[in-house]
N, C-alpha and C positions, 0 to 999 in steps of 0.2 A: 519288639525288644531288641536293643542293640547287641551286635555281636561283640565278643572279646577278640582282638586281634593281637598279633605279636609284632613288635617293631624294635629292632636293635636291643634285645635284652628285656623289654618291658611287655607285660600283658595289659592292655588297656582297652576301653571302649572304642569302637571304630571311629566314632565322630571325634575323638581326641588324638587319633593317630597322625603323626606328622613325619615328613621326610624332607630333606633339603631340596630347594628348588634347583640347586647345582648338582644334585645327584646324577651320576652318569647314566643310570638306568632311564631316567627321565629325559635327559638331554640327548643321549647317544644311542639308546637301546643297548647300552653296554651292561647286559645283565643276562642271567640264565635262570630257568624256572623249572619246576616239576609240579605234577598234580597227582595226588595219591587219593584213591577212592577209599571210602569208608563204608563197610557193610556190617550191620550188627554191632556198630560201635567200635569196630576194629579196622586197622589199617591193612590194605590189600597191596601185596608186592612192595612193601616198604623198602626192603633190602636192595631190590633192583633199582628202585628210584634213587636211593642214596648213593649206590655205586655209579649210576649214570650222572647224577649231580656232580660228583667228584671229578668224573671224566670231563664234563663240560667246562668246569672250572679250570682244570689242568690245561685244556686245549687253549684257553684264553689267558693263561697265566694269571689267573685271579685266585686271591687267597680264600681259603675255606673260612667261613665265619664261625664255625664251631665244630665239635666232634660229632660223629655219626650218633653216638649215644645221647648226646645233648639234644640233637635234632629230633630223635625218637621221642624224647621226654616232651619237647615242645609240641610235636604233633599230638601226642596222647592227651596233653593238658588241654589244648584247644578243643579237641573232640569232646573232652569231659566238660569243660566250662561252657560250651555251646550246645551241649546235649545232642551231638549228632549221632543218629542211628544210621541213616544212609545219606551219604553226601561225599564232599571232596574237601581236601586240604590243599590249598595252593601255597606254594613256596617260591619266593624270588630272592636271588642274590645279586647284588650289583657291585661294581667296582667302587662305589662310594663317592665321596666328594672331598676335595681339598679346598672347597670354598669359592671356587670360580669355575667358569666354563673354558675348556681348552681341548683341542683335539688330542694332544699328547696325554698319556696316562699320568694320573697323580703319582706322587712318590710311593715307594713300596710300602712305607709305613702307614699309609692311608687305609683305615679299616673298611672292610666291605660293609655294605648295608644288607640286612636280612629282614624280610617281611613275610609273615605267613597269616593267612585267613581261612576260615571254613566257609563252605557253601552247603546249606541244607538241601538235600535232594531226595525227599520221600519217594519210594517206588523206583529208585535208581536200578535196582537188579530186575525188577519185573516191569520193564519199560514197554509201553504200548508201541513205541516206534520200532522196537525189535521185532515185535509180532507182525507189524505191517511191512517192514522192510524199507530201505532207502532208495530214493531216486537220485541218480548221479548225472552231472554234466561233465564234460572234459573242457579244460582251460589250459593255456600255455603256461609252463612253469618258468617264471622269470625271477626266481629267488636267488639269493647269493649261493655260492657253491658249497658252503660247509653246513648242510642241513643236518649233518650228524651231531652238531653242537645244538642243545636245546636252548636257543637264545629267545629273548622276547621280541625279536624282529617278526612280528605276526601281521603286519599291515596287509601284505599281499594275500596270505591265507584268509584273513577276514574279508577282504574284497572278494575272494573266491566264493566264500560262503554267501555272500550277498548276491553275487551273480547267479548262484543256484536258486536262492530264494526268489528272485525277481522272475524266474521262468517256472515257478512252482515246484522246484526240486529241493532236495535236502542238502546236498553237499556237492563238491566238485572234486574230481581226480585231476591231477596236474600231469602234463605231458611235456617231455623235453626230448628233442631229436627224434620224435616219432614214438617214444616209449613212455608208459605211465611210470611216474616216479612214486608218488603217493597221494593220499587225500590231503585236504587242507589241514586236518588235525588227526590223521590216522594212517595206518599202513593198509595197502590195498591187495586184494587177492581175488582170483576167480577159480572156479572148479569145473573141469571138463573130463568126462569119462572117469570120475572118481579121483583125478589127480588135482592137487592143490598147487596152483602157480602164484608165485609172489616175486617181487624184485629182490635181488640179493643185497646184503648190507654193503654199504659204501659210504662215501662222503655225501652222496646225492640224496639220501634218505635218512630219517631219524631211525635209530636203533631202538625200536619199540620194545618196552618191557613186556607189554601184553602180547606183542608179536612173538617174543621168544617163548613165552609160556604156552601159547596156542600151538606154535609148531611143535613143541615138545609133546604136547597132548595128541596132536595128530599123528606124530610118529609112533607113540606108544599104542595108538589105535590102529597101527599098521596101514595108514593111509600114505599114499605116495605123494611126495613133495617135490616140486621142481623150483628151485630158486634161480630165476632167469628173467631177462628183459621181456616185456610183453606189451602189445599195442592195445588200443582201445577197441580195435576191430576183433582181435582175439577175445577180449572180455565180453564183447557183445554177443559172440557166438557160444558163450559158456553155458553150461547147465545152471550154474548159480554163481554168486559172488558175494564177497563180504568185506568188512574193514575191521580192524582191531585198534583199540585205544584204551588208555586207562580209565577213561570216564564213561565209555560206551560199551566196553568189553568187546564182544563179537557182535557186529551189527550187519545183518543180511543185507544185501543189495538186490533190488528187483528190477531196476531199469538203468540203462546207461545211454545217455544221449538219445532218449526217446525210443530205444529198443528194449522190449520187454525180455527178461531172462526167464527161461523155462515157462513156468505157468503164472509167472507174475507174482509169486508168494515166496516167503523165505524158504530156501532150500534145505534139505535134510542134513547135509554136512555142516552148514553154518549154524543150524539150530542145535545139533548135537554138540558141536564144539563150544558154543555159548554155555549150554547146559553143564558140560564137564568142567569148563573153566570156572564158572561161578561156584560150582560145588567144591572144587579143589582149592580155590583161592580163599574161600571163606573158612575152610578148614584150617588153612595154613595162616590165616590172618592173625596180626599181633596187636 
């Protein structure tokens, strides 16, 4: 059965969806995006994603395609039309098109393009991968410098995921100037002697919505948190590690560059944070 998608004001079957070949998102990766999880038919952390979307648009001098209230209604309608119980809503906003290709931005009155679609993911919360834990490799971080803006420039992260898969692993952590920045689609953490260590916010990493929620949960649980730079070697000597993202929530890490962490199974802190996050986020879902 075909999905219903949203393109520039219209709800339509996915096979009928069209966007200009001159759209700057297609030609220049001149676009930003957000992914919101759906659990129990409700949106997880929608407010945080909406706020970050506006920040990304503002940083790129890109117009907002609609109000936050309208955006919420589009999300909810797509979830309803596609009967999503557990899954994702993908949102992309581009600078649009003035009808031709040019490096210069189009005129300010050029309307942005907005596209949304759903992905049905049964078992998203009760993920077998989270019970097993992820195996990570490290790769050089060669992305552009403004990783705090959630753009669709995802070629290198995609390549990183494939590098990991080719050696039988699940994901990659990127390293710049000797220090871990983040995963290909997630924020990175390790735990040593009960202390959670993660890189501080800056332009070098994405300001994760799930990151913010999980660190708050950890603080409320009276866990010590250190936001600082760290190396792969430090993470390899940790008791446990994990990542956070909107689509995988809290994902335990059990191996880094061939070094097994702890007993090679998801650690207690990662497991507990995942449990609390899922419980709290579903209660607050809209």
